[in-house]
Each structure stands twice: as C-alpha cells, then as structure tokens.
C-alpha positions, -999 to +999 in steps of 0.1 A: +246+576-211+257+597-179+237+567-155+251+588-119+227+618-138+199+594-143+205+579-109+200+615-093+163+620-107+154+593-083+143+597-047+161+564-029+162+567+004+191+571+028+209+534+033+186+514+014+200+495-018+167+490-045+171+457-061+135+454-066+126+477-097+111+448-118+085+445-089+080+483-085+098+509-095+111+542-071+095+575-069+110+602-101+117+631-076+095+648-106+067+629-099+056+643-064+055+675-085+040+667-113+013+647-093+005+681-070+004+703-098-024+682-113-043+679-081-040+715-072-037+736-104-055+712-128-082+692-106-083+719-078-086+750-103-103+738-135-126+714-116-143+693-144-130+718-177-094+694-169-104+673-190-101+699-218-081+728-205-051+702-194-062+680-218-069+649-193-084+628-220-057+632-243-033+619-223-038+579-227-029+584-266-006+606-256+018+586-232+009+557-255+028+570-278+060+573-257+058+539-245+056+531-281+088+548-287+103+520-261+089+494-279+087+497-316+053+506-320+044+531-345+026+564-333-012+557-330-007+520-316-009+519-284-030+540-258-026+532-217-058+528-193-073+503-168-049+475-156-028+449-171-051+421-163-081+436-186-056+443-214-047+407-217-086+396-211-092+425-242-061+410-263-067+372-260-105+381-264-099+400-297-076+374-309-097+341-304-125+364-324-100+369-354-093+329-356-131+310-349-118+279-362-093+276-341-093+265-300-062+264-283-046+289-265-010+281-263+011+295-229+040+280-210+045+275-174+067+304-167+043+332-173+022+353-146-004+334-134-031+363-141-026+359-178-035+324-172-066+331-151-076+356-172-074+329-202-098+303-180-118+331-169-127+339-206-130+303-219-155+291-195-173+331-199-174+319-242-185+281-236-173+274-272-145+247-264-113+268-264-087+250-246-057+265-224-027+248-229+000+252-209+035+238-216+073+247-203+090+278-215+112+258-238+088+231-254+068+269-268+083+264-302+077+226-307+042+231-293+029+257-315+012+238-342-022+244-368-051+239-337-034+269-327-055+302-324-034+325-306-004+324-283-005+342-248+035+347-238+053+366-214+086+379-231+104+378-194+097+353-171+090+369-137+104+337-115+136+335-134+141+360-160+144+339-186+138+359-224+115+343-250+126+348-285+100+369-295+109+376-333+118+344-337+087+326-320+063+350-337+075+337-370+069+304-363+034+314-349+021+330-380+035+303-402+011+282-383-019+306-390-020+313-351-017+354-340+007+363-313+000+383-283+031+393-255+031+405-221+061+430-222+057+437-179+092+426-179+107+441-208+092+477-210+118+498-202+143+470-196+157+461-227+153+472-265+116+456-277+102+460-311+072+448-318+069+459-354+101+444-366+091+407-343+055+415-359+036+410-332-003+413-332-008+424-295+009+431-267+002+445-235+024+454-204+023+475-169+041+509-161+043+507-125+080+485-131+110+494-149+087+522-162+081+543-129+047+555-124+039+540-091+018+517-072-009+510-095-002+529-124-018+519-154-012+495-185-011+501-219-022+482-248-007+479-289-026+462-316-005+455-352-017+483-373-033+461-398-060+446-369-070+481-352-099+488-375-112+451-376-105+440-342-137+441-320-132+450-288-143+424-257-147+451-229-169+479-248-167+510-227-174+541-234-143+555-239-138+533-265-168+547-281-167+561-320-184+593-301-184+586-261-202+619-255-229+613-285-242+590-254-256+562-279-273+534-266-255+508-292-219+504-290-197+518-323-157+510-317-135+542-318-112+539-348-079+524-341-065+518-309-088+540-296-112+513-297-095+498-273-098+521-242-125+512-218-131+531-184-121+569-175-087+573-170-062+573-143-055+607-146-033+612-112-016+582-117-012+591-155+008+627-145+030+601-125+039+584-154+047+615-177+069+626-153+085+592-151+089+593-192+109+625-190+135+604-176+137+582-208+139+613-227+174+611-218+183+576-218+189+549-247+176+516-240+204+499-258+227+516-235+204+508-204+201+470-217+242+470-221+247+485-184+222+460-173+240+430-187+273+444-171+256+446-134+237+412-135+268+398-146+290+414-117+261+404-093+258+368-104+298+362-101+302+379-074+273+361-055+283+325-065+319+334-051+308+346-019+275+324-010+279+287-031+246+279-013+223+299-034+218+287-068+213+301-097+178+299-111+178+327-144+200+318-174+235+319-173+240+336-204+230+373-203+216+372-235+191+349-228+174+368-197+160+401-190+171+429-161+171+403-130+187+374-116+175+350-096+188+326-069+171+298-055+172+290-016+153+265+005+145+294+033+144+321+005+112+338+016+135+343+057+168+351+035+150+380+015+135+394+048+167+397+065+182+411+035+152+439+038+158+443+071+195+457+060+189+476+035+189+457+006+156+452-007+146+425-035+118+402-033+104+366-029+083+343-055+070+312-046+089+284-037+122+292-035+128+325-054+147+352-044+146+379-071+170+412-081+163+436-103+189+458-121+182+490-134+206+506-144+189+543-144+195+539-105+219+516-100+254+516-101+283+491-094+286+500-058+254+490-054+258+464-067+290+453-046+275+466-015+245+442-016+264+409-024+285+424+006+253+423+030+240+393+010+270+372+021+272+382+057+233+367+057+243+334+046+274+330+060+263+342+095+227+327+091+215+358+099+182+345+085+174+319+110+149+343+131+110+331+132+102+368+122+114+364+092+098+331+084+064+347+089+047+353+055+034+391+050+004+395+025+026+408-002+060+387-006 
C-alpha cells in the first residue's frame, strides 16, 4: 500500500499531529463534497423524492455490505443506523430472548461503560432476574460457564487497547451453550476482523472512529445468518417492519438483517460515510494492521527511552493490542492538554490514562518521531504544570 497516497486523502490541519483517530477520525477530503452534493443536488433538488431517486432508503444496507467486507461478514448481514448504544441494546435483548433458561450476561471491566449501562437498564426493564456479571478482562475465559446466556465484550479495550481473542472466546462461549456479542468500536478499520470465522452471533460497532464518518456517525449491527430470520428485534421501529409503507398497525419483522433497522436513516451522515469508505477501496486491512504495529512499536520504544516517568498501560506484545497505545501518569490530563496546545492531539481517560491512536492511513513515522519529541519536551520541562491544563473540560 502507498500510505503517503492515502494520507493525501484526508484533511489534516497545518501543524497538527493527530493521534486521536481511535476517538474521532479526521475528515476525508471527499466527504465535504459528497455531503454538499447530498444537500444541494439531492435534498435541495429532489426534495422527498430523494428517498427513491437518490436511493437514500437503500443506504443502510449498501453501507452495511461495505463495512461487512472489513469485518468478515457476508453480504446482507450488516445494516447501518441509530447509535452504538441502541445497537448494543438490540443485540443484547435479542440474545437474551434466544436463551430463555439462562439469566447471566457476562462482560468485563474493560468494556466501554455505555455497554454496561445498556445491559443494566435492560435487566431492570425485563425484571426477570437477569444478572450482569462483570469480571477482569483476563478472567473472562474462566468465567464462561453454563449459567451464561450471552457474553458482551468489546474486542479492543477502549482504555488500554488490550485485544481479546474473539475466535477463542467465542468457541468457549458456544461450548457452554451461550451466545457471543462483540463490540467492534475499536476494531473495525483498525485490524482484521472475521466475525464469520470466529462464529460471532452478534456484532456492533460505530463508524466515526477508524471508519471516519464524522462526529455522530451511525452505528452498525451484524447478525449471524443462522439467527437473522429468527431473532426478535426488541426495538420494533417502522423501518424494521416487513412493509414499512403499508403502515400496518401491527408489527411484522422484516426479513433477515432488515428487521434490525429502527428509525429513519441519517442521510447526511451516511453520505459522509460513503466518501470515507471509498478510501478503504484502496486499502488492505492486513497491510494497515502490519503498519500500525510498526508505528506503535516505534512509539513505545521512543517514549520509554525519553519519558521514563510514563508507565505503559497497553500490552507490550503488539499481537495482544489494537491500534492504540496508552501511557499512565498521575497528571495525565494536564500532560495531554499541554500536548494538545503544542499540536499533538491524543486524549485522556480517567483515572490517569493518556491514549494515542495510530491510523496508518494518515499517520506516518515522521508523525511518531515528532510527536514523541514534543511529548519529551513537555515531560522533561514540566510544561504541563499549569492550572489551566488541570481544569477539566466537558470532553476529555
């Protein structure tokens, strides 16, 4: 792959080293024109006829298939729409209903909190004695017993980048008679994923991180083909109906993955995602992964050499982590603000985690070296030690 060529496809502000694509991907240059076309030529000129003429209604399935190619899903098994929290709720509710004799949802403490929140509130709504059991990430395998209805795991830990063994854990889940739900928020577009090969029952993910759809971009959901026509969607929105425009008063689920649609698709966001996915037509996820490992290994080596007071929180073995590196420091928030003020953008996660994302589509070795040089200056000269850098913003 020509990574210099893919880097040219993104708008990267002058003087900025962007190491936060694991939180929000940068703007693909083609996205602005694609969204403008949707606004002016489609919405502006076609008005409501755009649903047919511009095929807006088909976008969720069309984009689902494009994402499916990145996560090892067959055509017709992935659909876009709504938020990741909604998709987690849908998948989890469906999985619990498929295992009526079991009451335990197994997750881990490295899972993103919203997944746990959705599980807790679903349990309260069902009021049937279900339990959310949260264990340490390294204890998941040993905790898979015949009590478990479904495991709900994020493949890549959002704080540390720790990578679960999807295939190995899913095999153990199935041997115990349970179902496996995987959150791919930090996986899709960062490393090779094979939901089919791993045997995942459900998978969900967002598109605004490594897939670069922009803030608030829609989420996706995958349902294994064996389940697609039997799962009952807990959120029975009109676009998941078998015939949405029949306007029946009674709900009949659509065929296959279509039943997992809920509300009206966000057409403008999906236009941005279409442009972003065009970049992936030039990319090989295996080469992206290999280059990501090279960049993260370089970053770790340089940081540990020049900033010994920072503690590596990510797994040292690159095969056991995603495409991010996390270092810990008691003043991590202030350090990150000092870095951002000097043009190196990462982010912070409580209590003391500084996260740095590495996306080879637009990050190269010079970015890594320059970023570490600035980080070393901030640490060695205690440039973070200012009251304004310690004042927490609403988004960290």
